[in-house]
FISE-387569 format. One record per residue (C-alpha): residue number from 1; x, z, y. Coordinates in Angstrom, 2 decimals. Each point is the difference from the previous one (the first is absolute). Last residue first. Layout:
FISE-387569
   palo         x         z         y
    NUM         X         Z         Y
...
This chain:
FISE-387569
   palo         x         z         y
    296    233.88   -143.14    -66.88
    295      1.17     -2.07      2.76
    294     -3.04     -1.89      0.48
    293     -2.32      3.56      0.27
    292      2.12      0.91      2.61
    291      0.17     -2.90      2.10
    290     -3.83     -0.14     -0.25
    289     -0.30      3.54      1.07
    288      2.09     -0.64      2.91
    287     -1.99     -3.19      1.46
    286     -3.02      1.97      1.10
    285      2.37      2.42      1.95
    284      1.62     -3.10      1.70
    283     -3.22     -1.47      0.89
    282     -0.99      3.09      1.99
    281      2.95      0.59      1.81
    280      0.11     -3.68      0.86
    279     -3.40     -0.42      1.34
    278      0.81      2.16      2.62
    277      3.16     -2.03      1.18
    276     -2.38     -2.95     -0.34
    275     -2.19      0.96      2.45
    274      2.45      0.66      2.66
    273      1.72     -3.27     -1.05
    272     -2.69     -1.96      0.70
    271     -0.50      1.15      3.39
    270      3.87      0.12      0.98
    269     -0.15     -3.52     -1.01
    268     -2.73     -0.90      1.96
    267      0.82      1.68      3.07
    266      3.43     -1.29     -0.45
    265     -1.19     -3.59      0.03
    264     -2.15      0.38      3.42
    263      3.31      1.52      1.37
    262      2.20     -2.58     -1.26
    261     -2.49     -2.61      1.70
    260      0.44      1.75      3.39
    259      3.41     -0.13     -0.20
    258      0.42     -3.57     -0.78
    257     -2.68     -0.55      3.14
    256     -3.57     -0.58     -0.80
    255     -1.98     -3.29      0.60
    254      0.01     -0.66     -3.82
    253     -2.26      2.67     -0.71
    252     -2.34     -0.94      2.88
    251     -2.61     -0.83     -2.38
    250      0.07      1.72     -2.91
    249      1.49     -1.91     -3.22
    248     -2.01     -3.00     -1.63
    247      1.27     -0.96     -3.18
    246      0.69      3.48     -1.20
    245     -2.75      0.39     -2.68
    244     -0.41      3.02     -2.61
    243     -2.66      0.37     -2.90
    242      0.62     -3.47     -1.45
    241      3.36      0.63     -1.42
    240      0.62      3.83      0.77
    239     -0.06      1.33     -3.61
    238      1.11      3.97     -0.22
    237      3.50     -0.39     -1.52
    236      0.61      3.67      1.73
    235      2.78     -1.32      2.72
    234     -2.13     -2.97      0.50
    233     -2.96      1.79      0.49
    232      1.70      2.56      2.67
    231      1.33     -3.17      1.88
    230     -3.51     -1.44      0.24
    229     -1.48      3.36      1.33
    228      2.89      0.14      2.66
    227     -0.97     -3.53      1.09
    226     -3.77      1.10      0.34
    225      0.64      2.77      2.01
    224      2.62     -1.68      2.32
    223     -2.66     -2.54      0.76
    222     -2.96      2.39      0.04
    221      1.42      2.37      2.52
    220     -0.95     -1.65      3.16
    219     -3.73     -0.60     -1.14
    218     -0.02      3.64     -1.35
    217      0.69      1.32      3.40
    216      2.59      2.98      0.18
    215      1.39      0.97      3.43
    214      2.85      2.77     -0.61
    213      1.38     -1.90     -3.03
    212      1.21      1.98     -2.95
    211     -2.87      1.68     -1.72
    210     -2.29     -3.23      0.69
    209      2.89     -1.88     -1.95
    208     -0.19      2.19     -3.06
    207     -3.64     -0.07     -0.10
    206     -0.20     -3.86      0.30
    205      2.54      0.05     -2.58
    204     -2.03      2.12     -2.39
    203     -2.93     -2.40      0.70
    202      2.23     -2.82     -1.16
    201      0.96      1.87     -2.99
    200     -3.41      0.53     -0.78
    199     -1.47     -3.48     -0.27
    198      2.90     -1.50     -1.84
    197      0.44      3.19     -2.55
    196     -3.74      0.09     -0.54
    195     -0.59     -3.73     -0.83
    194      3.00      0.34     -2.19
    193     -1.54      2.75     -1.83
    192     -3.66     -1.05     -0.02
    191     -2.97      1.23      2.24
    190     -2.74      1.96     -1.00
    189     -0.69      2.32      3.11
    188      1.13     -1.13      3.49
    187      2.90      2.04      1.64
    186     -0.45      1.65      3.49
    185      3.29      0.73      1.54
    184     -0.44      3.13      2.24
    183      1.42      0.97      3.51
    182     -4.04      0.17      1.20
    181      1.09     -2.12      3.29
    180      2.58     -1.83     -1.76
    179     -2.39     -1.23     -2.58
    178      2.40     -1.59     -2.85
    177     -1.77     -2.49     -1.80
    176     -0.25     -0.84     -3.84
    175     -0.83     -2.73     -2.43
    174     -1.91     -1.85      2.59
    173     -3.23     -1.54     -1.23
    172     -0.41     -1.33      4.11
    171     -0.91      3.43      0.90
    170      0.20      2.83     -2.53
    169     -2.32      1.00     -2.90
    168     -0.17      2.75     -2.71
    167      2.47      2.46      1.73
    166      2.81      2.16     -1.02
    165      2.06      1.78      2.31
    164      3.75      0.43      0.29
    163      1.83      2.46      2.02
    162      2.68     -1.03      2.44
    161      3.55     -0.21      0.14
    160      0.48     -0.64     -3.74
    159      1.70      2.58     -1.74
    158     -0.31     -2.17     -3.22
    157     -2.41     -2.61      0.64
    156      2.39     -3.06     -1.44
    155      1.22      2.19     -2.67
    154     -3.15      0.86     -1.41
    153     -0.73     -3.46     -0.02
    152      2.85     -1.07     -1.80
    151     -0.73      2.98     -2.48
    150     -3.70     -1.13     -0.62
    149      1.38     -3.75     -0.31
    148      2.28      1.00     -2.91
    147      3.53     -0.25      0.76
    146      2.29     -2.92     -1.47
    145      3.81      0.92      0.42
    144      1.80     -3.53      0.68
    143      3.55     -0.10     -0.73
    142      1.91     -2.49      2.32
    141      0.44     -3.22     -1.74
    140      3.84     -0.55     -0.77
    139      1.92     -1.94      2.31
    138      3.32      0.06     -1.65
    137      2.68      0.70      2.08
    136      2.22     -2.92      0.62
    135     -0.83      0.43      3.89
    134     -1.39     -2.27      2.44
    133     -3.65      0.22     -1.61
    132      0.23      3.86      0.33
    131     -0.24     -0.51      3.61
    130      3.17      0.79      2.11
    129      0.67      2.36      2.62
    128      2.45     -0.14      3.20
    127     -0.58      2.43      2.83
    126      0.23     -0.29      3.68
    125      0.42      3.19      1.83
    124     -2.59      2.02      2.18
    123      0.53      2.48      2.57
    122     -2.53      2.88      0.49
    121     -1.28      1.55      3.17
    120     -0.12      3.32      1.31
    119     -1.67      0.84      3.39
    118      1.93      1.09      3.05
    117     -1.10     -2.85      2.32
    116      3.04     -1.88     -0.17
    115     -0.05      0.06     -3.99
    114      1.73      2.24     -2.14
    113      1.29     -1.50     -3.26
    112     -0.71      0.19     -3.89
    111      2.41     -1.49     -2.57
    110     -1.23     -3.18     -2.22
    109     -3.46     -0.60     -1.23
    108     -0.26     -3.22     -2.36
    107     -0.73     -3.35      0.96
    106     -0.43     -2.96     -2.11
    105      1.78     -3.16     -0.91
    104     -0.45     -1.51     -3.18
    103      3.07     -1.13     -1.64
    102      0.96     -3.45     -0.50
    101      0.46     -1.57     -4.02
    100      2.68     -2.03     -0.15
     99      1.61      1.25     -3.46
     98     -2.72      2.40     -1.57
     97      0.39      3.67      1.21
     96      1.20      2.33     -3.03
     95     -1.81      2.36     -2.07
     94      1.06      2.89     -1.88
     93     -2.54      2.60      1.48
     92      2.80      1.19      2.28
     91      0.82     -3.48      0.69
     90     -3.57     -0.22      1.49
     89      0.28      3.09      1.81
     88      3.19     -0.93      1.50
     87     -1.27     -3.62      1.27
     86     -3.15      1.42      1.67
     85     -3.07      0.41     -1.93
     84     -3.39     -2.12      0.50
     83     -2.96     -0.40     -2.63
     82     -2.78     -2.62      0.26
     81      1.34     -2.61      2.52
     80     -2.57     -2.93      0.03
     79     -0.17      0.26      4.08
     78      4.09     -0.80     -0.18
     77      1.26     -0.38      3.59
     76     -2.68      0.09      2.39
     75     -2.06      2.59     -2.03
     74      2.88      2.23     -0.88
     73      0.42      0.22      4.08
     72     -3.76      0.56      0.82
     71      0.20      2.84     -2.66
     70      2.91      1.53      1.41
     69     -1.66      0.10      3.59
     68     -2.97      1.30     -1.66
     67      1.85      3.08     -1.45
     66      0.39     -0.40     -3.45
     65     -1.12      2.58     -2.75
     64     -3.06     -1.95     -0.80
     63      1.93     -2.82     -1.46
     62     -1.92     -1.82     -2.18
     61     -3.41      0.51      2.16
     60      2.18     -0.99      2.86
     59      0.67     -3.32     -1.53
     58     -3.58     -0.63     -0.65
     57     -0.92      1.04      3.33
     56      2.40     -2.29      1.35
     55     -1.36     -3.07     -2.28
     54     -3.60      1.16      1.56
     53      1.48     -0.77      3.55
     52      1.60     -3.22     -1.41
     51     -3.78     -0.90     -1.21
     50     -0.96      0.53      3.40
     49      2.35     -1.39      2.16
     48      0.43      0.81      3.99
     47      0.81      3.65     -0.33
     46      2.28     -0.69     -2.94
     45      2.30     -2.33      1.96
     44      0.19      2.18      3.20
     43      0.98      2.98     -2.78
     42      2.58     -2.43     -1.56
     41      1.70     -0.79      3.36
     40      0.14      3.56      0.78
     39      1.65      0.84     -3.13
     38      2.70     -2.67      0.58
     37      0.88      0.92      3.13
     36      0.29      3.51     -1.07
     35      2.60     -1.22     -2.38
     34      1.86     -2.14      2.35
     33      0.22      2.61      2.55
     32      1.32      2.29     -2.74
     31      2.59     -2.46     -0.76
     30      0.98     -0.52      3.30
     29      0.51      3.88      0.44
     28      2.19      0.06     -3.16
     27      2.20     -2.49      1.48
     26      0.12      1.47      3.45
     25      0.76      3.45     -1.75
     24      3.12     -1.93     -2.12
     23      1.32     -1.78      3.52
     22     -0.07      3.55      1.54
     21      2.05      1.84     -2.62
     20      2.55     -2.91     -0.75
     19      1.86      1.08     -2.32
     18      3.94     -0.51      0.61
     17      1.69     -3.48     -0.09
     16      3.39      1.02      0.86
     15      0.53      2.08     -2.78
     14     -0.40     -2.56     -2.34
     13      2.91      0.07     -1.60
     12      0.05     -2.35     -2.66
     11      1.44      0.13     -3.72
     10     -3.26      1.07     -1.33
      9     -0.62      2.97      2.25
      8     -2.04      2.47     -1.71
      7      2.24      1.48     -2.58
      6      2.85     -0.10      2.39
      5     -1.65      2.98      1.84
      4      0.25      2.45     -2.83
      3      2.12      2.41      1.66
      2      1.16      3.09     -1.74
      1      0.39      3.37      1.62
């Protein structure tokens, strides 16, 4: 059998300095710990500052498939990021990382393991990704496929968890209102498309939260529903300025632990994602005929 050891020796014999698996594991653990601490610190900062919290929601809207923890990490390291890939993915696209650029540390799932209580856990590894602004790739505007207002609203209420009922008036001139007792969303007649999207998306968020919480109350769910509605508006190019304000955050939010804060943010993320995923099917079907027409 041929021996190729000499290819990896470079004139020196490294046999007396073998790979230290324990040191490597300790280094990786330290990296993970630093990343988790960064996420915790960012969560605490977000809970104490309204504009910073809104910036977090903007980041989550741009990266809907990223977990809350990874959104917090992106927020901490590059809040203006718009398109993330790892080194190899950018290389596959023919782009290289600009000199001196530091990667954004996020967490990706690793191997599963058995906990002491018998349940299965997932280990996480630190992964470096880079925003397009850190690469030589040409930053091109992402194609925006404009859908008409009727299609947008049709997508919003597609397979809604509760029925809709049109009414002439609602308390406080509300556009829409979720009634948990009747399990219905009342919608005021005669409203324009964007008002309907903002109002109905918030009430759909209430309906989603009511399904997931054991003890739902409107007042306790209002902040999460309001935040999820804002994310949906940002994702669908519905105007938010002048309609949403996060200058005053809920009393007690800043007193929560980082773990509790991630729970709050996860509920918002999951609520918006549940509605957005249903919308996606309708919007993709609506885009298909237009793409086919453009290709003729």
